[in-house]
C-alpha positions in Angstrom: 0.0 0.0 0.0 2.9 2.4 0.7 4.0 2.0 -2.9 0.7 3.4 -4.1 1.1 6.5 -1.8 4.7 6.9 -2.9 3.5 7.4 -6.5 1.7 10.6 -5.4 4.7 12.7 -4.6 5.8 13.7 -8.1 2.3 14.2 -9.6 1.4 16.3 -6.5 4.4 18.5 -7.1 3.6 18.8 -10.8 -0.1 19.8 -10.1 1.0 22.3 -7.5 3.4 24.0 -10.0 0.9 24.0 -12.8 -1.7 25.5 -10.5 0.7 28.2 -9.4 1.1 29.2 -13.0 -2.6 29.4 -13.6 -3.0 31.4 -10.4 -1.4 34.3 -12.1 -4.3 34.7 -14.6 -6.3 37.9 -14.6 -9.4 35.9 -15.3 -11.4 34.7 -12.2 -12.4 31.5 -14.1 -8.9 30.4 -14.7 -8.0 31.2 -11.0 -10.9 29.0 -9.9 -9.4 26.2 -12.0 -6.1 26.8 -10.3 -7.6 26.7 -6.9 -9.3 23.4 -7.7 -5.9 22.0 -9.0 -4.3 23.1 -5.7 -7.0 21.4 -3.7 -6.3 18.2 -5.7 -2.6 18.7 -5.0 -3.3 19.3 -1.3 -5.2 16.0 -1.0 -2.4 14.2 -2.8 0.2 15.7 -0.4 -2.0 14.8 2.6 -2.2 11.2 1.4 1.5 11.1 0.7 2.2 12.7 4.1 0.0 10.2 5.9 2.0 7.3 4.4 5.3 8.9 5.3 4.1 10.1 8.8 4.9 13.7 7.7 2.6 15.4 10.2 3.8 18.9 9.5 3.3 18.5 5.8 -0.2 17.2 6.5 -1.0 20.2 8.8 0.4 22.6 6.2 -1.7 21.1 3.4 -4.9 21.1 5.5 -4.3 24.8 6.1 -3.6 25.4 2.4 -6.7 23.5 1.4 -8.8 25.8 3.6 -7.1 28.9 2.0 -7.8 27.4 -1.5 -11.5 26.9 -0.6 -11.5 30.6 0.5 -9.9 31.6 -2.8 -12.6 29.8 -4.8 -15.3 31.6 -2.8 -13.6 35.0 -3.3 -13.2 34.5 -7.1 -16.7 33.3 -7.6 -17.9 36.7 -6.3 -15.6 38.6 -8.7 
């Protein structure tokens, strides 16, 4: 089972970088897509962190996930 979680590390990193690129858009719709991508990346990092017992990484990504939800809500109002 740990091997499955180990496969999440690099895709989570790639999704996070791609989302950061999209976050720079002036269009709210594209930023919403970026926030959703970041949420997927957060969930992947949480799963990977759980398998590795990386508790600080999990806590960080739970916090970032909450901020990404906030970002979606703020951009939907724009």
